[in-house]
Structure formats: structure tokens, C-alpha cells
LOTI-891733 format. One record per residue: residue number from 1; y, x, z of N, C-alpha, C in turn. Coordinates in steps of 0.2 Angstrom, whole numbers, plus 5000, padded with zeros to 4 digits. Layout:
// LOTI-891733
> resi,nv,nu,nw,cav,cau,caw,cv,cu,cw
> NUM,Y,X,Z,Y,X,Z,Y,X,Z;
...
***
This chain:
// LOTI-891733
> resi,nv,nu,nw,cav,cau,caw,cv,cu,cw
> 1,5433,5466,5505,5431,5461,5511,5430,5454,5508;
> 2,5424,5451,5510,5422,5445,5507,5426,5439,5511;
> 3,5427,5434,5508,5431,5428,5511,5426,5423,5513;
> 4,5426,5421,5519,5422,5415,5521,5424,5409,5518;
> 5,5420,5404,5518,5422,5397,5516,5427,5394,5520;
> 6,5427,5396,5527,5433,5393,5531,5440,5396,5529;
> 7,5440,5403,5527,5446,5406,5525,5448,5403,5519;
> 8,5443,5402,5514,5445,5399,5508,5449,5392,5508;
> 9,5447,5388,5513,5450,5382,5514,5457,5382,5516;
> 10,5459,5388,5520,5465,5389,5523,5470,5392,5518;
> 11,5468,5395,5512,5472,5398,5508,5478,5394,5506;
> 12,5484,5397,5507,5491,5393,5505,5494,5398,5500;
> 13,5494,5396,5493,5497,5400,5488,5504,5399,5487;
> 14,5507,5395,5491,5514,5393,5489,5519,5399,5490;
> 15,5517,5404,5493,5521,5410,5494,5521,5415,5488;
> 16,5516,5414,5483,5516,5418,5477,5521,5415,5472;
> 17,5524,5420,5468,5529,5418,5463,5525,5416,5457;
> 18,5519,5418,5456,5515,5416,5450,5508,5418,5451;
> 19,5503,5413,5449,5496,5415,5449,5493,5413,5442;
> 20,5490,5417,5439,5487,5416,5432,5480,5417,5433;
> 21,5476,5412,5431,5469,5413,5431,5466,5414,5424;
> 22,5464,5420,5422,5462,5421,5415,5454,5419,5414;
> 23,5451,5416,5420,5445,5414,5419,5440,5419,5417;
> 24,5439,5425,5421,5435,5430,5419,5428,5428,5419;
> 25,5424,5429,5414,5417,5427,5413,5413,5431,5418;
> 26,5410,5428,5423,5406,5432,5428,5399,5433,5425;
> 27,5397,5439,5426,5390,5441,5423,5385,5437,5427;
> 28,5381,5434,5424,5376,5430,5428,5371,5435,5432;
> 29,5371,5434,5438,5367,5438,5443,5360,5439,5441;
> 30,5357,5433,5440,5350,5433,5438,5348,5437,5431;
> 31,5353,5436,5426,5352,5439,5420,5353,5446,5421;
> 32,5358,5448,5424,5359,5456,5425,5353,5459,5429;
> 33,5351,5456,5434,5345,5459,5438,5339,5459,5433;
> 34,5337,5454,5430,5331,5454,5426,5332,5459,5420;
> 35,5338,5459,5417,5339,5464,5411,5338,5471,5414;
> 36,5342,5472,5420,5342,5479,5423,5335,5482,5425;
> 37,5331,5477,5428,5324,5480,5430,5319,5480,5424;
> 38,5321,5477,5418,5317,5478,5413,5318,5484,5409;
> 39,5323,5488,5410,5324,5494,5407,5320,5500,5409;
> 40,5318,5505,5404,5314,5510,5406,5316,5514,5412;
> 41,5323,5515,5413,5325,5517,5419,5329,5511,5423;
> 42,5325,5508,5428,5327,5502,5431,5334,5504,5434;
> 43,5339,5498,5433,5345,5499,5436,5348,5492,5438;
> 44,5353,5492,5442,5356,5486,5445,5364,5488,5445;
> 45,5368,5483,5442,5375,5484,5442,5378,5485,5449;
> 46,5382,5490,5450,5385,5491,5457,5390,5486,5459;
> 47,5393,5482,5454,5397,5477,5456,5394,5471,5461;
> 48,5387,5471,5460,5384,5466,5464,5382,5468,5471;
> 49,5385,5474,5473,5384,5476,5480,5388,5471,5485;
> 50,5394,5468,5482,5399,5466,5486,5399,5458,5487;
> 51,5393,5456,5490,5393,5449,5493,5396,5450,5499;
> 52,5396,5444,5503,5399,5444,5510,5396,5450,5514;
> 53,5390,5450,5515,5387,5455,5519,5388,5462,5516;
> 54,5387,5463,5510,5389,5470,5507,5396,5472,5508;
> 55,5401,5468,5508,5408,5469,5509,5409,5471,5516;
> 56,5405,5468,5521,5406,5470,5528,5403,5477,5529;
> 57,5397,5478,5526,5394,5485,5527,5399,5490,5524;
> 58,5402,5489,5518,5406,5494,5515,5412,5495,5520;
> 59,5415,5490,5523,5420,5492,5528,5418,5497,5533;
> 60,5412,5496,5535,5409,5501,5540,5408,5508,5537;
> 61,5406,5508,5531,5406,5515,5528,5412,5518,5528;
> 62,5418,5515,5526,5424,5518,5526,5426,5521,5533;
> 63,5423,5519,5538,5425,5521,5545,5421,5527,5547;
> 64,5416,5529,5543,5411,5534,5545,5414,5541,5545;
> 65,5412,5545,5550,5414,5552,5550,5413,5556,5544;
> 66,5407,5554,5541,5404,5558,5535,5408,5556,5529;
> 67,5410,5550,5529,5413,5547,5523,5421,5548,5522;
> 68,5422,5554,5519,5429,5556,5519,5434,5553,5514;
> 69,5432,5549,5509,5437,5547,5503,5442,5543,5506;
> 70,5441,5538,5510,5446,5533,5512,5451,5536,5516;
> 71,5449,5539,5521,5455,5542,5526,5458,5548,5522;
> 72,5455,5551,5518,5458,5557,5515,5463,5554,5510;
> 73,5461,5549,5506,5466,5546,5501,5472,5544,5505;
> 74,5471,5540,5510,5477,5537,5514,5481,5543,5516;
> 75,5478,5548,5519,5482,5554,5521,5486,5557,5516;
> 76,5484,5558,5510,5488,5560,5504,5493,5556,5502;
> 77,5492,5549,5502,5497,5544,5501,5503,5545,5506;
> 78,5501,5545,5512,5506,5545,5517,5510,5552,5517;
> 79,5507,5557,5516,5510,5564,5515,5515,5564,5509;
> 80,5513,5561,5504,5517,5562,5498,5521,5556,5496;
> 81,5522,5551,5501,5526,5545,5499,5533,5546,5496;
> 82,5536,5551,5498,5543,5553,5496,5543,5554,5488;
> 83,5538,5559,5486,5537,5561,5479,5535,5555,5475;
> 84,5530,5551,5478,5528,5545,5474,5533,5540,5473;
> 85,5537,5539,5478,5543,5534,5477,5548,5536,5472;
> 86,5549,5543,5472,5554,5545,5467,5551,5544,5460;
> 87,5544,5545,5459,5541,5545,5452,5541,5538,5450;
> 88,5539,5533,5455,5539,5526,5453,5546,5523,5451;
> 89,5551,5525,5455,5558,5524,5453,5559,5517,5456;
> 90,5566,5515,5455,5568,5508,5457,5567,5503,5452;
> 91,5565,5497,5454,5564,5491,5450,5558,5491,5446;
> 92,5553,5495,5448,5546,5495,5444,5542,5489,5446;
> 93,5538,5487,5442,5533,5482,5443,5526,5485,5445;
> 94,5524,5485,5452,5518,5488,5454,5512,5483,5453;
> 95,5507,5486,5449,5501,5482,5448,5495,5485,5451;
> 96,5492,5482,5455,5486,5485,5459,5480,5482,5456;
> 97,5475,5487,5454,5469,5485,5451,5464,5485,5456;
> 98,5461,5479,5457,5457,5478,5463,5461,5476,5469;
> 99,5463,5470,5470,5468,5469,5475,5466,5470,5482;
> 100,5470,5471,5487,5468,5472,5494,5474,5471,5498;
> 101,5473,5469,5504,5478,5469,5510,5477,5475,5514;
> 102,5474,5480,5512,5472,5486,5516,5478,5490,5517;
> 103,5477,5496,5521,5482,5500,5523,5485,5504,5517;
> 104,5481,5505,5512,5483,5509,5506,5489,5505,5502;
> 105,5488,5499,5501,5494,5495,5497,5500,5494,5502;
> 106,5498,5493,5508,5504,5492,5513,5508,5499,5514;
> 107,5505,5504,5514,5508,5511,5514,5513,5511,5508;
> 108,5511,5509,5502,5515,5510,5496,5521,5505,5497;
> 109,5519,5499,5498,5524,5494,5499,5530,5495,5504;
> 110,5528,5498,5509,5533,5500,5514,5537,5506,5512;
> 111,5535,5510,5507,5539,5515,5505,5543,5514,5498;
> 112,5541,5508,5495,5544,5506,5489,5548,5499,5490;
> 113,5554,5499,5493,5557,5493,5495,5561,5490,5489;
> 114,5561,5494,5483,5565,5492,5478,5561,5490,5472;
> 115,5555,5488,5473,5551,5485,5468,5553,5479,5465;
> 116,5553,5477,5459,5554,5471,5456,5549,5466,5457;
> 117,5543,5468,5458,5537,5463,5459,5531,5467,5461;
> 118,5526,5464,5464,5520,5467,5465,5515,5462,5463;
> 119,5510,5464,5458,5505,5460,5456,5498,5462,5457;
> 120,5494,5458,5460,5487,5460,5462,5482,5457,5456;
> 121,5478,5461,5454,5473,5459,5449,5466,5460,5452;
> 122,5462,5455,5452,5455,5455,5455,5451,5450,5451;
> 123,5444,5451,5451,5440,5447,5447,5437,5441,5452;
> 124,5438,5443,5459,5436,5438,5464,5442,5433,5466;
> 125,5442,5427,5463,5447,5423,5464,5449,5421,5471;
> 126,5444,5420,5475,5446,5418,5482,5449,5424,5486;
> 127,5445,5429,5485,5448,5435,5489,5455,5437,5486;
> 128,5456,5437,5480,5463,5438,5477,5468,5434,5480;
> 129,5467,5427,5480,5472,5423,5482,5473,5424,5490;
> 130,5468,5425,5493,5469,5426,5501,5473,5433,5502;
> 131,5471,5438,5499,5474,5444,5500,5482,5444,5497;
> 132,5483,5442,5491,5489,5441,5489,5494,5437,5493;
> 133,5491,5431,5495,5495,5427,5499,5497,5430,5505;
> 134,5493,5433,5508,5494,5437,5515,5499,5442,5514;
> 135,5499,5446,5509,5504,5451,5507,5511,5447,5506;
> 136,5511,5442,5502,5517,5438,5501,5520,5436,5508;
> 137,5516,5434,5512,5519,5431,5519,5522,5437,5523;
> 138,5518,5443,5522,5520,5449,5526,5526,5452,5523;
> 139,5527,5451,5517,5533,5455,5513,5537,5449,5510;
> 140,5541,5445,5514,5544,5439,5511,5550,5441,5506;
> 141,5552,5447,5506,5558,5449,5502,5555,5452,5495;
> 142,5548,5452,5494,5545,5455,5488,5542,5449,5484;
> 143,5543,5449,5478,5540,5444,5474,5533,5446,5473;
> 144,5528,5442,5474,5521,5444,5474,5517,5439,5469;
> 145,5514,5442,5464,5510,5437,5459,5503,5440,5459;
> 146,5499,5436,5456,5491,5437,5456,5489,5435,5449;
> 147,5484,5439,5447,5480,5438,5441,5473,5438,5442;
> 148,5469,5433,5441,5462,5433,5441,5459,5435,5435;
> 149,5457,5442,5434,5454,5444,5428,5449,5450,5430;
> 150,5445,5452,5425,5441,5457,5425,5445,5463,5422;
> 151,5448,5468,5426,5452,5473,5424,5448,5478,5420;
> 152,5442,5478,5420,5438,5483,5416,5437,5480,5409;
> 153,5439,5474,5407,5438,5471,5401,5445,5470,5398;
> 154,5445,5468,5391,5452,5467,5388,5455,5461,5391;
> 155,5462,5462,5393,5466,5457,5395,5473,5459,5394;
> 156,5478,5455,5395,5485,5456,5394,5489,5454,5400;
> 157,5495,5457,5402,5499,5455,5407,5503,5449,5405;
> 158,5502,5443,5407,5505,5437,5404,5513,5437,5405;
> 159,5516,5434,5400,5523,5435,5401,5526,5432,5407;
> 160,5523,5427,5410,5525,5424,5416,5525,5428,5422;
> 161,5521,5434,5421,5520,5438,5427,5526,5443,5427;
> 162,5527,5446,5421,5533,5451,5420,5540,5448,5419;
> 163,5543,5446,5425,5549,5442,5424,5555,5446,5424;
> 164,5555,5452,5428,5562,5455,5428,5561,5463,5426;
> 165,5555,5465,5426,5555,5473,5424,5550,5474,5418;
> 166,5552,5478,5414,5548,5480,5408,5544,5486,5410;
> 167,5545,5489,5415,5541,5495,5417,5536,5494,5422;
> 168,5530,5495,5420,5524,5494,5425,5522,5500,5428;
> 169,5519,5500,5434,5516,5506,5437,5509,5503,5440;
> 170,5504,5505,5438,5497,5503,5440,5495,5507,5446;
> 171,5492,5504,5451,5489,5508,5457,5482,5506,5457;
> 172,5478,5512,5456,5471,5511,5456,5467,5516,5461;
> 173,5467,5514,5467,5465,5518,5472,5457,5518,5473;
> 174,5455,5522,5478,5448,5522,5480,5443,5526,5476;
> 175,5445,5529,5471,5440,5533,5467,5435,5529,5463;
> 176,5437,5522,5462,5433,5518,5458,5432,5520,5451;
> 177,5437,5524,5448,5436,5527,5442,5429,5531,5441;
> 178,5427,5534,5447,5421,5538,5447,5415,5534,5445;
> 179,5415,5527,5446,5409,5523,5444,5408,5523,5437;
> 180,5413,5525,5433,5412,5525,5425,5409,5532,5423;
> 181,5405,5532,5418,5404,5538,5415,5411,5541,5412;
> 182,5411,5547,5410,5417,5550,5408,5419,5547,5401;
> 183,5415,5545,5397,5417,5542,5391,5419,5535,5392;
> 184,5416,5531,5397,5418,5525,5399,5425,5525,5403;
> 185,5426,5531,5407,5432,5532,5410,5438,5533,5405;
> 186,5437,5536,5400,5442,5538,5395,5444,5531,5391;
> 187,5439,5527,5389,5440,5521,5386,5443,5516,5390;
> 188,5442,5516,5397,5445,5511,5401,5453,5513,5402;
> 189,5454,5520,5403,5461,5522,5404,5465,5521,5398;
> 190,5462,5522,5392,5465,5520,5385,5467,5513,5385;
> 191,5462,5508,5387,5464,5501,5387,5469,5499,5392;
> 192,5469,5502,5398,5474,5501,5403,5481,5503,5400;
> 193,5481,5509,5397,5488,5511,5395,5491,5506,5390;
> 194,5486,5503,5385,5489,5499,5381,5491,5492,5384;
> 195,5488,5490,5390,5490,5484,5394,5497,5486,5397;
> 196,5498,5492,5400,5504,5493,5404,5510,5494,5399;
> 197,5509,5498,5394,5514,5499,5389,5517,5506,5390;
> 198,5520,5508,5384,5522,5515,5384,5528,5516,5389;
> 199,5527,5522,5392,5532,5524,5397,5530,5521,5404;
> 200,5525,5517,5405,5523,5515,5411,5519,5521,5415;
> 201,5518,5519,5422,5515,5524,5426,5508,5522,5429;
> 202,5504,5527,5431,5498,5526,5434,5497,5530,5440;
> 203,5496,5527,5446,5494,5531,5452,5487,5530,5454;
> 204,5483,5535,5453,5476,5534,5454,5472,5539,5458;
> 205,5467,5537,5462,5464,5541,5467,5457,5543,5463;
> 206,5456,5550,5464,5450,5553,5461,5447,5558,5465;
> 207,5440,5557,5466,5436,5561,5471,5435,5568,5467;
> 208,5435,5573,5471,5434,5580,5468,5427,5583,5469;
> 209,5425,5587,5465,5419,5591,5465,5420,5596,5472;
> 210,5414,5596,5475,5415,5600,5481,5408,5602,5483;
> 211,5407,5605,5489,5400,5607,5492,5396,5601,5492;
> 212,5390,5602,5488,5385,5596,5488,5383,5594,5495;
> 213,5383,5598,5500,5381,5596,5506,5386,5591,5509;
> 214,5392,5592,5508,5397,5587,5510,5396,5580,5506;
> 215,5395,5580,5500,5393,5574,5496,5387,5571,5499;
> 216,5382,5575,5500,5375,5572,5502,5376,5569,5509;
> 217,5380,5572,5514,5381,5568,5520,5386,5562,5519;
> 218,5390,5562,5515,5395,5556,5514,5391,5550,5511;
> 219,5386,5551,5507,5382,5546,5504,5375,5545,5507;
> 220,5373,5549,5512,5367,5548,5516,5369,5549,5523;
> 221,5373,5545,5526,5376,5546,5533,5370,5545,5538;
> 222,5371,5548,5543,5366,5549,5549,5365,5542,5552;
> 223,5369,5538,5552,5368,5531,5555,5365,5526,5550;
> 224,5364,5528,5544,5360,5524,5539,5364,5518,5537;
> 225,5371,5518,5537,5375,5513,5535,5375,5512,5528;
> 226,5376,5518,5524,5375,5518,5517,5369,5515,5514;
> 227,5363,5517,5518,5357,5515,5516,5356,5507,5517;
> 228,5359,5504,5522,5359,5497,5523,5363,5494,5517;
> 229,5369,5497,5515,5373,5494,5510,5369,5494,5503;
> 230,5365,5499,5502,5361,5499,5496,5356,5494,5496;
> 231,5352,5494,5502,5346,5490,5503,5348,5483,5503;
> 232,5355,5481,5505,5357,5474,5505,5357,5471,5498;
> 233,5357,5475,5493,5356,5473,5486,5349,5469,5485;
> 234,5344,5473,5487,5338,5470,5487,5337,5463,5491;
> 235,5340,5463,5497,5340,5457,5501,5344,5452,5497;
> 236,5349,5453,5494,5353,5448,5490,5348,5445,5485;
> 237,5345,5449,5481,5340,5447,5476,5335,5443,5479;
> 238,5332,5444,5484,5327,5440,5488,5330,5433,5489;
> 239,5336,5433,5492,5339,5427,5495,5341,5423,5489;
> 240,5345,5426,5484,5348,5421,5479,5343,5420,5473;
> 241,5338,5424,5472,5334,5424,5466,5327,5422,5468;
> 242,5325,5422,5474,5319,5420,5476,5314,5426,5475;
> 243,5316,5432,5474,5312,5438,5473,5308,5440,5479;
> 244,5303,5444,5479,5298,5446,5484,5298,5453,5486;
> 245,5304,5457,5485,5305,5464,5487,5303,5465,5494;
> 246,5298,5469,5495,5296,5471,5502,5301,5477,5504;
> 247,5306,5475,5508,5311,5480,5510,5308,5486,5514;
> 248,5303,5485,5517,5300,5491,5520,5297,5496,5515;
> 249,5296,5494,5509,5293,5498,5504,5298,5501,5499;
> 250,5304,5501,5501,5309,5504,5497,5314,5508,5502;
> 251,5317,5513,5500,5321,5517,5504,5327,5520,5500;
> 252,5333,5521,5503,5339,5523,5500,5339,5531,5499;
> 253,5342,5533,5494,5343,5540,5493,5349,5541,5488;
> 254,5353,5546,5489,5359,5547,5485,5358,5555,5484;
> 255,5358,5557,5477,5357,5563,5475,5363,5566,5471;
> 256,5365,5572,5472,5370,5575,5467,5367,5578,5462;
> 257,5369,5576,5456,5367,5580,5449,5373,5584,5447;
> 258,5371,5591,5447,5376,5596,5446,5379,5595,5439;
> 259,5375,5594,5434,5377,5595,5427,5382,5589,5425;
> 260,5380,5583,5426,5385,5577,5425,5390,5577,5430;
> 261,5389,5580,5436,5394,5580,5441,5395,5574,5445;
> 262,5389,5571,5447,5390,5564,5450,5385,5563,5455;
> 263,5386,5559,5460,5381,5556,5464,5378,5550,5461;
> 264,5371,5550,5462,5368,5544,5460,5365,5541,5466;
> 265,5366,5534,5467,5363,5530,5472,5357,5527,5469;
> 266,5352,5528,5473,5345,5525,5471,5341,5521,5477;
> 267,5337,5517,5474,5333,5513,5479,5326,5515,5476;
> 268,5322,5519,5481,5316,5522,5479,5310,5518,5481;
> 269,5305,5517,5477,5299,5513,5479,5294,5518,5483;
> 270,5292,5517,5489,5288,5521,5493,5281,5521,5491;
> 271,5279,5516,5486,5272,5516,5484,5271,5512,5478;
> 272,5265,5512,5475,5264,5508,5469,5264,5501,5471;
> 273,5268,5497,5468,5269,5490,5470,5271,5486,5464;
> 274,5271,5479,5465,5274,5474,5460,5279,5470,5463;
> 275,5284,5468,5460,5289,5463,5463,5290,5457,5458;
> 276,5290,5451,5460,5291,5446,5456,5298,5442,5457;
> 277,5301,5440,5452,5307,5436,5452,5306,5430,5447;
> 278,5304,5425,5450,5302,5419,5446,5295,5421,5443;
> 279,5296,5420,5436,5290,5421,5432,5290,5429,5430;
> 280,5295,5432,5431,5295,5439,5429,5292,5444,5434;
> 281,5288,5449,5432,5284,5453,5436,5286,5460,5434;
> 282,5288,5464,5439,5290,5471,5438,5286,5476,5442;
> 283,5283,5481,5439,5279,5486,5442,5283,5492,5444;
> 284,5281,5495,5449,5284,5501,5452,5279,5506,5453;
> 285,5280,5512,5451,5276,5518,5453,5278,5521,5459;
> 286,5274,5524,5463,5276,5528,5469,5282,5533,5467;
> 287,5288,5532,5470,5293,5537,5469,5298,5535,5463;
> 288,5296,5529,5460,5300,5527,5455,5306,5523,5458;
> 289,5312,5524,5455,5318,5522,5458,5322,5517,5454;
> 290,5326,5513,5457,5331,5509,5454,5338,5512,5454;
> 291,5341,5514,5449,5348,5517,5449,5353,5511,5450;
> 292,5357,5512,5456,5362,5507,5458,5369,5509,5457;
> 293,5371,5515,5457,5378,5517,5456,5379,5524,5454;
> 294,5384,5525,5450,5386,5532,5449,5393,5533,5453;
> 295,5394,5539,5455,5400,5541,5458,5402,5548,5455;
> 296,5406,5548,5450,5407,5555,5447,5413,5558,5450;
> 297,5412,5565,5451,5417,5569,5454,5420,5574,5449;
> 298,5427,5575,5450,5430,5579,5445,5434,5585,5448;
> 299,5436,5590,5444,5441,5594,5445,5448,5592,5443;
> 300,5453,5594,5446,5460,5592,5443,5460,5593,5436;
> 301,5458,5598,5433,5459,5600,5426,5454,5595,5422;
> 302,5448,5594,5424,5444,5590,5420,5446,5582,5420;
> 303,5449,5580,5425,5452,5573,5425,5458,5573,5421;
> 304,5462,5578,5421,5468,5578,5417,5466,5578,5410;
> 305,5461,5581,5408,5459,5581,5401,5457,5575,5398;
> 306,5453,5571,5403,5451,5564,5401,5457,5560,5400;
> 307,5462,5560,5405,5468,5556,5404,5472,5558,5398;
> 308,5473,5564,5396,5477,5566,5390,5473,5564,5384;
> 309,5467,5564,5384,5463,5561,5378,5464,5554,5378;
> 310,5466,5550,5383,5467,5543,5383,5474,5541,5382;
> 311,5478,5546,5381,5485,5544,5379,5490,5545,5385;
> 312,5489,5549,5390,5493,5549,5396,5496,5556,5397;
> 313,5501,5557,5400,5504,5563,5402,5504,5564,5409;
> 314,5500,5569,5412,5500,5571,5419,5506,5573,5421;
> 315,5509,5570,5427,5515,5572,5430,5514,5575,5436;
> 316,5510,5573,5440,5509,5576,5447,5502,5575,5449;
> 317,5499,5580,5453,5493,5579,5456,5493,5582,5463;
> 318,5490,5578,5468,5491,5580,5475,5483,5580,5478;
> 319,5482,5585,5482,5476,5585,5486,5477,5586,5493;
> 320,5472,5585,5497,5472,5586,5504,5471,5594,5505;
> 321,5472,5596,5511,5471,5603,5513,5465,5606,5512;
> 322,5459,5602,5512,5453,5604,5511,5450,5603,5503;
> 323,5455,5601,5499,5453,5599,5492,5447,5595,5491;
> 324,5447,5589,5496,5441,5585,5495,5443,5579,5490;
> 325,5449,5577,5490,5451,5571,5486,5457,5573,5483;
> 326,5459,5569,5477,5465,5569,5474,5468,5563,5472;
> 327,5475,5563,5472,5479,5557,5469,5483,5560,5463;
> 328,5483,5556,5458,5487,5558,5452,5492,5553,5450;
> 329,5498,5556,5447,5503,5551,5444,5503,5553,5437;
> 330,5502,5548,5432,5503,5550,5425,5507,5544,5422;
> 331,5509,5546,5416,5513,5541,5412,5510,5540,5406;
> 332,5511,5534,5403,5508,5532,5397,5512,5534,5391;
> 333,5509,5538,5386,5513,5541,5381,5516,5536,5376;
***
């Protein structure tokens, strides 16, 4: 969810026990766009989907009938709360990667009353402060802290954050791990394990391989909401960078590639055309596409193998009755 300027002015952080700003270096939007479009296979980083409009559209995607991941993951968490609470244990420090005031984290917090602390980590400072402060107000008996950091890069948990517990449990919902390639996912998990420390836990959501027709429907919904989400990236480039993308000459498609086991989001040029961004000119052939996002799908076994290679011990895995989605609990060796 994007935070408006009015909301930003109202943020009161006095309810937080600690806030640490590690000043993550934001990738320059213009540089990322120019570099991505100059590649032989044109691409744009998926993290730039989430301007205010993009965040609003993604919230709509999560409510779509075809888009199963959000509601299915919530269902698994709710059904397995007792087992999750037992694995997390008493007095743990819960660390959420990609902070949120959504039903997912609230579901966990309601079931884990004996946490020593909850710490939210996000790269977006304003959203982080708003969501963490809101949770602190809603859970007055819980110590809530926040770290502004890029959790995909190198960072450490500051000593001021871990005040009473040496055992961390990370919560990484939403199948965001699927945006990484398998090699990237393994490297990320290994780096995360070193941050959390030996004996720590990881509760993570992972989308599963399934009938390609279900995947196609989820990423090419009948109402065109996902298409609007993808196309909004071009609108943002036009607005913020002064580009001249003809939005009527591009269209959205998401295809499932069986061999790498992933959905690829694409913006396809409907004709031969050129697009300018300042002095830079980019030529498109008809049907040439911009690759905007990966969403890798796993089997339970294939994901466990990546985790084991990254230094984790799989403890439990849960799925829904239709085996659409999975939630895993692992410990750091």
C-alpha cells in the first residue's frame, strides 16, 4: 500500500521502541529504466511496479477470484496457527521482511502473544513507519521496532533492535521469493540465514507448480486488473521520466515457461515503433516485449533442496487442500 503525503504528515512514531534507518540506496529510476531497455532482452525491475497507483492496483489483484495466492496463504496460516505457534515458541523475536499491517501479520501476532518483539523491515521509509506505528498502536503490549533497509542486500540486525531475545524468526509471506531466480533465491536465503543467526527460524510463503491454466488465469485475469498493473509501469515512466510510450501500442501478457517453472510478465509491442526517454531512443519490433517480472513456482521438494543448500533444515511444510500454495517453517543450521 502506498502512503499519501497527508498520511506521511500524520505519522507518529512515538509508539515504536526503536527505529533504525540504514539509509538503503534507492536504485535510480531513470538509470534502471535506461539500462533495462538498452539490454538485448529489454527488461524493467519489478520493484518499480509499486508507486502509489501500482500499489492500489495490486491491492485489487489480491481480491480477484482468479488470483489465489493471497487468500490461500492466509487460509494456510489460519488453519496451522497452533503448529506455527509451537514452532516459533515463547519469547521469539519476529522479523517481517516487507512490512505490512495486513491480515497476514495480524493473524500471526494474534496467535503469538508471547513474542519478545516484532520488527518490521522495509525499504520504503514512509510506508514502514506508518505500518509499524499502526501495529504498535493496535498491539500496545507488544514491543514494535522498525528497520528501513533493503532486505535483499547485505545488512545486519542492529544491537539496539535485539533487546531481549537472541532467537529470531523471520516471516517472509506472499511468495516474494518467487521473484528471484533459483540461484538468486539460494543466495538470498543464505544471506538471510547469516543475518538471523544459527538456530533461528524462517516462516515463508512459496507458490507451487500447478496446472498452467490456473496460472494463466491468475496472471491474465478476465477483468484486466493485472494488465493495468503491468501497464502502469509504462505510465509511470511517461509521467516521471517524460517518455512517450504509446500505451495503446503495448499490451500485457503473462506466460508460463515449463522448463524454468516460472510465470514471466511481459509488455508486448503491438507494432514496430520507437520510444524516446529524453535523448535516448529505443526501437521495438512488432511482438518484441519488455520482461517485467518473474514468478517462480516450486514443488515442496525442489524448494526444500534450495533451502538445504542455503544452510537451512526444513521442519514443516503445509499446503491447502488443492495444493495451490505452501507455507514452510525452516531453521538455520
